[in-house]
C-alpha positions in Angstrom: 129.8 116.8 47.2 132.7 113.9 46.3 133.9 111.7 49.5 137.0 113.4 50.7 137.9 110.4 52.2 138.0 108.2 48.9 140.4 107.6 46.9 139.8 108.4 43.2 141.9 106.4 41.6 141.7 105.8 37.3 143.4 102.9 35.7 143.5 104.0 31.9 145.2 102.8 29.1 148.1 105.4 28.0 147.3 106.2 24.4 150.0 104.6 21.9 152.4 107.2 20.7 155.7 106.1 18.1 154.4 102.6 17.6 154.4 101.6 21.5 150.6 99.2 20.5 153.4 96.7 22.3 153.5 98.4 25.4 151.5 97.7 28.0 151.0 100.5 30.9 148.5 101.3 33.5 148.2 104.5 35.4 146.4 105.9 38.1 146.0 109.1 39.9 144.2 110.2 43.0 143.3 114.0 44.5 143.3 113.8 48.3 141.1 115.9 49.3 139.4 116.6 46.3 137.5 119.3 47.8 138.9 122.3 49.3 139.3 125.6 49.9 141.2 128.9 48.5 144.9 128.5 50.0 144.4 124.8 51.3 147.4 122.3 50.0 146.1 118.8 49.2 148.2 115.9 47.1 147.9 114.5 43.8 149.7 111.0 43.5 150.4 109.6 40.4 151.1 105.5 39.6 152.2 104.2 36.9 152.4 99.9 36.0 154.9 99.3 33.2 157.1 96.0 32.1 160.7 96.0 34.0 162.8 98.2 32.1 161.1 100.9 31.1 161.9 105.1 31.6 159.4 107.0 33.5 159.4 110.9 33.0 156.7 112.6 35.2 156.3 117.1 34.8 158.0 118.9 36.9 154.6 120.4 38.5 151.5 122.0 36.6 151.7 124.9 34.3 151.3 128.1 36.1 150.2 130.4 33.2 147.7 132.4 34.8 144.0 132.9 33.8 142.4 136.2 34.0 145.7 137.3 36.4 144.6 134.3 38.5 147.3 131.0 38.9 144.5 128.5 39.4 147.1 125.6 40.5 150.5 126.1 41.9 152.9 123.4 43.2 154.0 123.8 47.0 157.7 122.4 47.6 159.0 119.9 45.5 157.5 117.0 43.5 158.6 113.6 45.1 159.5 110.5 42.8 159.8 106.6 43.8 159.9 103.0 43.0 157.7 100.5 43.6 159.1 97.3 41.6 157.8 98.2 38.5 155.5 101.0 39.7 156.5 104.2 39.4 155.0 106.7 42.2 154.5 110.3 41.9 153.8 112.9 44.3 152.3 116.6 44.0 151.3 119.0 46.8 149.4 121.4 45.1 147.3 124.1 45.9 144.4 126.0 44.2 143.7 129.9 44.1 140.8 130.4 42.2 137.3 128.8 43.2 135.1 126.3 41.3 136.1 122.6 39.2 139.9 123.1 39.1 142.1 121.3 36.1 145.4 120.5 37.7 147.3 120.9 34.6 149.7 118.5 35.0 151.5 117.0 31.5 151.3 113.7 30.5 153.5 111.1 31.8 155.9 109.6 29.4 156.7 106.0 29.4 159.4 104.7 26.9 161.3 101.6 26.1 163.6 100.4 23.1 161.9 102.9 20.6 158.4 102.7 21.8 156.8 105.5 24.1 153.3 105.9 25.7 151.9 109.0 27.2 149.2 108.3 29.5 147.2 111.4 30.0 146.4 113.4 33.7 144.5 115.4 31.5 141.1 114.6 33.5 142.9 115.6 37.2 141.3 118.0 38.4 140.5 119.6 41.9 137.0 121.0 43.4 137.4 124.8 45.1 134.8 125.6 46.9 133.9 129.2 48.2 133.6 130.3 51.5 132.1 133.5 50.7 128.3 133.9 52.3 125.4 133.2 49.6 122.9 136.0 48.5 120.2 134.7 50.7 122.3 135.9 54.4 121.3 139.5 53.1 124.4 141.1 54.4 125.4 144.3 53.1 129.3 144.5 53.1 131.5 147.6 54.2 132.6 150.2 52.0 135.8 149.8 50.9 139.2 151.9 53.0 141.0 154.4 51.3 144.3 153.6 50.6 146.6 153.8 53.3 149.0 157.0 52.0 152.3 156.7 54.2 153.6 160.1 55.2 157.2 160.8 53.1 159.8 161.8 55.6 162.1 164.7 54.6 165.4 163.2 55.7 168.1 166.1 54.5 167.1 168.3 57.3 168.5 165.1 59.7 171.6 164.4 57.6 172.3 168.4 57.3 172.9 168.0 61.4 174.7 165.0 61.7 177.3 166.5 58.5 177.3 169.9 60.8 177.7 168.1 63.6 180.4 166.0 62.1 182.3 168.9 61.2 182.2 170.2 64.1 183.4 167.5 66.1 186.2 167.1 63.9 186.6 171.3 64.2 186.8 171.1 68.2 189.2 168.1 67.8 191.4 169.6 65.5 191.5 172.9 68.2 192.1 170.7 70.8 195.3 169.3 69.7 196.5 172.5 68.8 196.0 173.8 72.2 197.5 170.7 73.5 199.8 170.3 71.3 203.9 169.7 72.8 205.6 173.1 73.7 208.8 173.1 71.8 211.9 173.0 74.5 213.7 176.4 74.8 217.7 176.4 74.8 219.2 177.0 78.5 221.1 179.7 77.1 218.0 181.6 75.6 215.6 181.1 78.3 218.1 182.3 80.9 219.1 185.6 78.8 215.5 186.0 78.6 215.0 185.9 82.3 218.2 187.8 83.2 216.5 190.5 80.7 213.3 190.5 82.7 215.0 190.5 86.5 217.0 193.8 85.2 213.8 195.6 83.9 212.3 195.5 87.5 215.0 197.7 88.8 215.0 195.9 92.2 218.1 197.6 92.3 217.1 201.0 92.3 213.9 200.2 93.9 215.7 199.7 97.2 215.6 195.4 97.2 218.8 194.0 96.0 218.5 191.5 98.1 215.8 189.9 95.8 217.7 191.0 93.1 220.7 188.7 93.6 218.8 185.8 94.5 217.0 185.8 91.4 220.0 186.0 89.2 221.9 183.4 91.3 218.3 181.3 90.9 218.5 181.9 86.9 222.1 180.6 87.3 221.5 177.6 88.7 218.9 176.8 86.3 221.1 177.2 83.2 224.0 175.2 84.8 221.3 172.0 85.4 219.9 172.4 82.1 223.6 172.5 80.5 226.3 170.9 82.9 226.0 166.9 83.0 226.1 165.8 86.7 224.1 168.9 88.4 220.7 169.1 89.0 218.0 171.9 89.9 217.8 170.3 93.6 221.8 170.1 94.4 222.9 172.2 97.3 225.5 174.6 96.9 228.1 172.5 97.6 226.7 170.0 95.6 226.6 171.8 92.4 229.9 173.1 93.2 231.0 169.7 93.4 229.4 168.3 90.6 230.1 171.7 88.3 233.9 171.3 88.9 234.3 175.3 88.4 237.9 175.7 86.6 239.7 179.5 87.0 238.8 182.4 85.4 235.4 183.6 85.4 234.3 180.4 86.9 236.5 180.4 89.7 234.2 183.0 90.9 231.1 181.2 91.3 231.8 179.4 94.8 232.2 183.2 96.2 228.7 183.9 94.3 226.9 181.0 95.4 228.0 182.0 99.4 226.6 185.3 98.7 222.8 184.1 97.4 222.9 181.8 100.5 224.1 184.2 103.3 221.2 186.6 101.5 218.6 183.8 101.2 218.9 181.6 104.4 221.0 184.3 106.9 218.7 187.0 106.2 221.8 189.6 105.4 222.0 192.4 103.4 224.0 193.0 100.0 224.4 197.0 98.8 223.1 197.8 95.7 226.0 198.8 93.7 227.4 195.1 94.9 224.3 193.5 94.3 224.4 194.7 90.6 228.1 193.9 90.5 227.2 190.1 91.2 224.2 189.7 89.0 226.5 190.9 86.0 229.1 188.6 87.0 226.1 186.1 86.8 225.1 186.8 83.6 229.5 186.4 82.6 229.5 182.8 83.9 226.6 181.5 81.9 228.1 183.2 78.6 231.5 181.8 79.7 229.9 178.1 80.2 227.7 178.9 76.9 230.9 179.3 75.0 233.0 176.5 76.6 229.9 174.1 75.7 
């Protein structure tokens, strides 16, 4: 085996081409290490010496054509070129992928000067790739080949359908929630008052012996309407505060103080009122609301 630490430097005169007999060129190369295993990087160092002013052109890398499906030599990284005076130095970091003596397949170096050209050859550069397999004398029986790994095919369609169903369900629930919590449009105070008057009268409290409740309910509806319709009147106002903010004029509005006094007498003093009188006061409350609405 060739010694790994020794530098194999072969200086050769390039073959003259294109009338380059008068262009003296010397070239040498070193393969380090000269014996490797598959996948182990090694270096090819090329040095070319020529007169001052010449142009050096090095190949980018080895020929990467395969042999029987194997790429014997491959460039690892990039080629490095430098100049040392009149000497050009190129460094190739290579990897071998086949056993045996492997030529490096680096194209010839081109050296040109004023129409003269020489091509120092690198065809003899090679490396020996030793095998790491055991010899036949070891009598080792190789294990049988393992079966091919079969990856299970996962069916995504049920999960996609489930995700789409969940998305659609979420959108439907959101739409239902928005519909359920939608803002209720405000009801006109006069319409609400007429609706409440009709509901109270439909209970027939006067006929059932509860004229006081009939009166207080009708007056409460009137107070709610006035608070919603008349500026300056609030729901929490007492009777005197309501009259001060309402400032009732003559006509039917002039009966509002007496109506409020009757309601306060029944509600707070536990006073009593007859059925006919309670019905008349309730009708008067409706008339006050109609009058205020017409004026508004």
